[in-house]
N, C-alpha and C positions, 0 to 999 in steps of 0.2 A: 504494500500500500504506500503510495507516494503522498507525503505530507508536505505541502508547500504553499506559501503565500507570497504574492508579488507586492513589494514595496517600491513604488516608482518603477524604475526599469530593472530592479534587482529582485531575484527570487530568494526567499528564505525557506529552508527546509532540507529534507533529505536529498543528498546528491548535489547540494550546492555549498560553496564556501561559507564558513561561519560569518554571519552578519554581525558587525560590531558597532554598537552605539556608544558614543561618549556623552554621558549625562552631565550637562552643564547645570541644569536645575537652577538653583539660586546662587551658585558659586561665583557668579558675576558681581555679587554684592551691590546690585543696582547700578552698575557702571557699564555702559555700552562698550567702552574701550576694552575693558577686561573681557567682556563677552566675545568680542572680535578676536582677542588674543587666544582665548580658549578654542574658538573655531579653528584658528590657524594651527594650534597644537594638534587638534583632532585630525586635520588634514595631513600634517607632517608625519604623524604616527601611523597613518593608514586606516583610520576609522571610516566606516561607511556612512555614518550619520551623526548628527548632534541632536540632543533633546533638551528642551526647556520645560518650564513649569508655568502654567497659567491659572490664576485664581481671581475671582471677583471677591475682593476682601470682605465686603459687607454682606455677601451671601454665605461665604464659607465660615466666617467667624461671627459670633454674637457681639453686640455692643459691649457687653460686660467683659468678654474676652479681649476685645480690642483695647478697652480702657484699662486693662490690667497693667500695673506698673512692671516695666521690664527695661532695665538699663541696656542701651544699645548705642551704636555710633550715630544713630539718627535722632534720638530723643529718649524720653523717660518711659514711654509706654509701648505696649505691644502693637498698637496702631501705627506708631511711628516706624517700627521695624517692618511690619508687613507692607505698608504702603510704599516704603522706599526700596524694598526688594522686588517690587512688582513692576515689570515692564508694561508699558502701554503701547498704543498704536504706533507712535513715532518710533519707538525703539524696535518694535517688531518689523516695521517697514525697512529699517536699516538691516536687521538680521536677515530678512528675506532677500533683500538685494545683495547683501554680502555673500550669503551662502550660494546664491545663483551665480555670482561672479566667480566664486572659488570652486564651484562644481561639487558641492557636498549637500546631501539631503539633510533637511531639518524637520522636526516635528515637536509636539509638546504633549505633556500630560495635563489634561484639563480637569479641574476639580469641581466644576459646576456647569450647568447647561449654558449659561450666558458666556462662559469662556469658550465653549465649543462653537457657539455662533460667532464669536469674535475671531476665532482661528479659521473658520471657514472662509473668511475673506482672503486668506493666503493660500487656500487650496493645498493643505499639507498632504503628503502621500499616505498618512496613517494617523491614528491617535493612540496614545498610551493611557490606560486606566491605571492610576496609582493604586498601590495596595490599600491605602486608606479609603479608596472609593469603591472597592470591590463589592460592598454590600449596598451600594446606592443604586437601586434598580432603575430609578427615574433617569439618572445620569447614564447608566448603561444603555437604556433604550434610546435616549437622545443621541448618544454617540453612534449607535448602530444605524440610526436614521440617515446619517451622513453617507452611508454606503462605502465608507473607507475601511481598509483593514484595521484591525484593533489588536493592540498588544496589551495583554492583561497580566498585571503583576499580582502575586499571590501571597505577599508577606502578611503576617498576623491574621491568617485566615485558616479556618478548618476545611477539611475535605468537603463537608456538607455545603459550606458557603461557596467553595470553588465550583462544585457541581451546579449549584443554583445559578451562579454568575454565568457559567457556560451555557446553561439552559436559556437564560435571558438573551445572551449575545448570539448564540449559535456557533458552531465550530467552523463554518465557512468563513474564510478571511481572518481567522483568529490565530494569534501566537500566544501561548501561555508561558509566563516567566516564573520559574521557581525563585523564591526570594525569602530572606529573613530580614525583618524590618527593625534592626538595631544598628546604630551608627557609632562606632564600628561594630560589626558582628563578631561574636566569638567563634573560633573554628569549630568547637564541638556543638554549636547550634546552627551550622550551615546545612546539615542534613542533605548533602548533595545527591544521595540516592533517591530523593524525591523526584529528580529528573527522570529516572527510570520508571517510577510509579506513575507520573503524569503521562509518560509515553504509553504505558499500558492502558490507562483510563480514557485517553482522549485521542481523537483522530486528527490532530493538528500539530504544527511544529511546536517544539518545547524549547524554551531558552532559560537563561539564568541571569538574574540581576543581582550583582554582588555589592555588599557594603563592608566587606572585611578589609583588614590590613594585610597587605601582601598580594602576591600574584598567583602563586602555585595552585590555590584552590579554585581560582577562576579557570585556569588551564585544565584542572581536573574536571570541571563542569563540562568543558568541551569534550574531553575524552569520554565522559559518561553520556554524551549524546545531545548536548545543547546545540541547537542550530543557530541560536542568536545569543549574544552576550552583551551585557551592559555594565559599565562601571562609571562612577562619578570621576570627572576630570577636574584638575586644579592646576593653577600656576605654582602654588606653594602650599603644602599641607599645613604650614604654620600660619596661614592667613586667617583673619577673623571669619567666622561663619560656622554654623552648626554641622555642615556636611563636609567641611574641608578635611578633617582627620580621617574620614573614611573614603577619601578620594585618591586618585593616582596622578602623580606628576608626569611630565612629558617623557622623561627617560624610562619610567616604569611602563607607561603605556606603549612606548615603542618596543620595549623588550617583550611585553605580554603579547602583542599582536604578531611580532616576529615568531615567537614560540608557537602560537596557535597555527600560523601558516606552516611551520615546520611539522607540527603534528599532523595536519591535513595531508601534507606531502608524504608523510611516513605511513599513512593508513594503508595504501595499496588497495588491491582488489580481492585479497584473500586466496588467490590462486598461487600455489607453490611453483616457483620457477627457479632455474639456475641462471643468474645474471652473468653477462659477459665479463663483468669485473671479477667474478668468482673463478673463472676458468683457469687463469694462471695459478691461483692459490690451490685449486683442486689438483692440478697437475703436479704441483710441488709437494703437497702434503698427503694426498690420498694414495695408499699403497695398492688397493685392489678396487676393481669395478670401474 
């Protein structure tokens, strides 16, 4: 059975190279110049796409939550933080133009219906459902109405909740991402064998969205069958921001993607053959046969 989904001009799924998304999210810290630098890093390191996050602040958060005291670089309240981290139309027009000029795909995880409608103006190739939104049936249905492929992240969710979300979304045009929603995630809570479980349970491509420190476990996710990988990207893990510590810097991203491509090259086709390069060794070392 072939499990594949087309994102723009690129196929994701069995028989295709692993699709890698650099999650910019809010690591731009509200600065479009930083966002462009992160896009440049994603291109330099060989990523297929970059992803942002879009929320309508007054819809996603209650007035009480927004008015809560929270010291941050933008002011004394949570409202100051959330508003200043959120890009608007002007910034996304720049992102759209910049990504098109540079030749890299971009899309976003939208946390509310209004944000989906906002993003539709840019005609993204797909949408991401964040783990926090997996149980929001209204948002799932609204996203499905766009007719775009959907990437579903499954952090902090039970199998029952995942089954229900997939029932709402349908498996056609869906990629399911295994995920653990802690930043950073502990190695013993990554549960990478869930990738195999999701493969058994659903008839769509399965991926992995990682928030751990280090690279090897993400590479292991690829070996276990992830067709799509996602890691947060940063200019510097010491930068201010809640997601920076669980992110990957440019040199790490370059190494990770290089290793993933090496693993893909090493997979082979499962048919045992004697390579031409082995012939001289065979003549030198084999005594019989």
